[in-house]
N, C-alpha and C positions, 0 to 999 in steps of 0.2 A: 420745672416745678415752676407753677404759674404765681402771680401776683395776689395778694388779699382780694376778694371781692369778681376774679375773675372766673369768666366760665369754663368749667373742664370737659362737660356732655351736658347733651338734654335727648329726653325721650318722653314720645307721648304717654299721656296716662290717663286712662279711660276717667270720664267725666259722667259724674250724675244729672248733670244740666245742658240741654241740647243745645242752650244760649252762650254756654262755656267752655274754654276751651283748657284743658287743662296739663302742664308739661314737668314733670319732673326733673330737676336743675340740680347736677354735681357743680359745685364750686369749693375754691379756694379758701381757705380761714388759717392763718400762722403754720400754713404748711401742711395742713390736713385737707383733704377731699372731703367734702362736708355736702350734705343734701337738702332739698329742700323743695316744694311744689309750689308753682307760678299757677293761677288761675288769670285768666285772660279771656274778657267779652267779645264774642266775634263778629258782633257789629263795630265796624270800625269808629275812631273817633280818638279822640286826645284826651286820657283816661288819668288821674291822680293815682298817686302807689298809695298801699298800705303795706305793711311790713308786720304779719301776724305772729305773735310771739305766744307759742302753744304754752300749755299747761303739762303738768304733770312730769316723768320721768321717764325715760326709757320706752316702752312700750305702751306704758300707762298714761293715758293724756296726749297720745301721739295725734299727729297733723288730720282731719278729717276732710277727706275730699268735700262731703255736701256742706262744712260750714264755711271754706272759704270761696266754694263756688257761691253759695248763698250770699256771703259780703262781696264779690265781686259784680253779681246782679246789681247790685247798688250801684253801681257805676264806677266801679275802680280796678285797678289791677292789683292782684294781691299775691305776695309772695311770703310763705310761710317755711321758715330752716325748720328740721329734725334737729337742730344743734348734733354735736358732733358724738360720733361714738352709736347712733342711732340709725337703723335700717340701712346697714352697710355703709354709713360714712365712718370715716377714721376717726382716731381718738376714744375718748372719754368723756361720757357725760359729767360735767361737773357740777351742777345744779346752781348756777350763778358764778362760778369760777372764770378761770379762762376761755368758757366755750361762752360768753357775751360775746367774745368777739366774733361770736359766727354770727350772732344776730348782728351786731356792729357791719360787718362788711356784708351781711344779707344786704343792708341799704342798696350798696353800689351794683350789688345785682339787679335788685328793683327797677333801680334808678335808668339801664339799659331797655325798661321794657316802656317805662309811663313816663309823665309829665316831671323831670328829676326836682323842679322849684318845690315842688307838692308833695313830701313822703310824711304819712300819719302812722303811728305805732298802735296797734290793737291788741291787746295783751287780755289773758285769762289765765288766771290763778298762776302759779310757779312761774309765766309769762310775763309777770308782773315784774318780777324784780330783772327780768332780763329787758324791758323795755325801757324801764328807770334806767340802765347802766347805759343802753344804748342813745338816749336821749342827756344823759351825762357827757358820753363820749364823742356825740357827734352834735354840730352845731345847724345842721341841715333839716331838724326833725320842726315841720308845723303844727304838728299837734298828738298828745298822746290818751287814748282811750285804754283805761286800764279796770278790767271786771272780776272783780272777785278777787283781786292782783294781792300776791304778797308782796309786801313793800318792807316786814322788817325780820331776817334772817335769824336772828336770836327768838324771836317771837315765835317764829313756826317750828323751832326745837323746842319750844318750851311747852307751846299748844298739842303739836302732835305728836303723840307718845308712841303711835303705829310707824310713824317715819323717822325715829329714832336712828335706829339700827342702818338704813341705808343712809341716815345724814354723817354717822359718826365714819363708816366703811368709806363714801365719799369726798368729805372734807377732811378725815385725819382725825375727827376726836369731837368731845363736847365742846360748846362754848364757854366749861372751865379749864379744860386744857388746852385747847388749841383756839382761843380767843382770836390773836391774829388770824387764822383762816376766815373767822366769820367776820371778822371786821373789814376783809378783803371784801367782802360779799354786802357789806352794809352801804346801800345806796343812800339811804337816810341822809347819812353824813356827809352828802354832797349833793345837794338836792338844788343848790343854789346855782350849780354849775347846768342846771336845766332850763331851756330859755324857751320851751314848745308849751303852749296851753294846755291845760289836762283837766280830763273827764274821768271823776271816779264813779263806778256803777257797783253798788255792793247791795248784798242782801242782810238784813239785820239777824237772820237767822241762821247765816252759815257758819256751819260748825269745820269745814275741810280748811278755809282760810276765814278767820275770827273779823267781827266787823273793825276790832283795834286796829287792824292793818290798814283799812282805809282812813281810820280816823288818825293814824297817826301820820299817813301821808301827807291828809290835806292840812293838819298841823303845820307840818314841815313846809309845804310849798306856801303857806299864808306867811308864815314867820321868816318867807324869802323873797316876799311880796310878789309871788307868782300867779300867772292866771291859774285860777280852778275852780271846777264847776262838778256839782255833787249830783248824781241821782241815788236816794239811798231808798230801800223797799224792805220797809218792816217785817212785813209776812213772807218774804221769800228765804230760800237756803241757797247755798250754792250752785244750784241749779234751780233755772226758773221755767213755767211750765212753758211748754211750745209756742202756744200762742202768745203768749207774753215775750219771750223770748227774740220770737220773729220780730216784732213791733221795736224793741228795744234795740235792735240792731239797726232796724230802719231809721230809728232815731239818730243812733249814735254816729250812724253814716251822714246824716243831714247834719249833724254837729259839725263833724272833722271837715266838712266842706264850706262850713259856715267860717272857719277859722282861718285867722290871716297870719299867723307864722310871725317870728318874731320881727 
């Protein structure tokens, strides 16, 4: 068994972008083999790194090659862990529990391919909670972008009735009878440990991850005197129109490159 963040296996993965090379990587996390997708610009250069924290659960919200290739084409090397238990990876997806270490150690994988002093987190939906924990548990993160990101696991259970069965199965119960397991996933309680600047992107019409998540995170960051910027869109839901989406990705990538880090 190799150490955390060590690479076990690599294989070439079909790329939808002729300028971006994709590689599927199997790496070690807590004694488990976990997989993720690496996107690298074919043009030689020194690139900053982005850890892309996917949304969803299991096959829902799985890493999309086109998405990470799109981000990489803005001049980054991008690594997107699938999290444990997905796409042949060992273990079980825990929705922000022990699987947070898959994101934490994925940074060590990413550093082997990019400028190790410039690591950013780009999160979508459920990935928000994974990115927050990664920034809490590591001190080498330059910036965080959380887009429609989950920040309050208690609120997710309350507002997503369609997800309650899954959350009870994965987490072990409800916030009422397993408050300990929900508290373990409560990143908002440790926001003071985050040292990276944060950009929050959210559509006010979002019904998948309500705007309250963005508000709660913004308030927690400001309360702890952290650097935070917000891009709120009154007219959009969880999913932005494709043209707007592409522009926001470009703008967010420019924002990341401008951040100085801690």
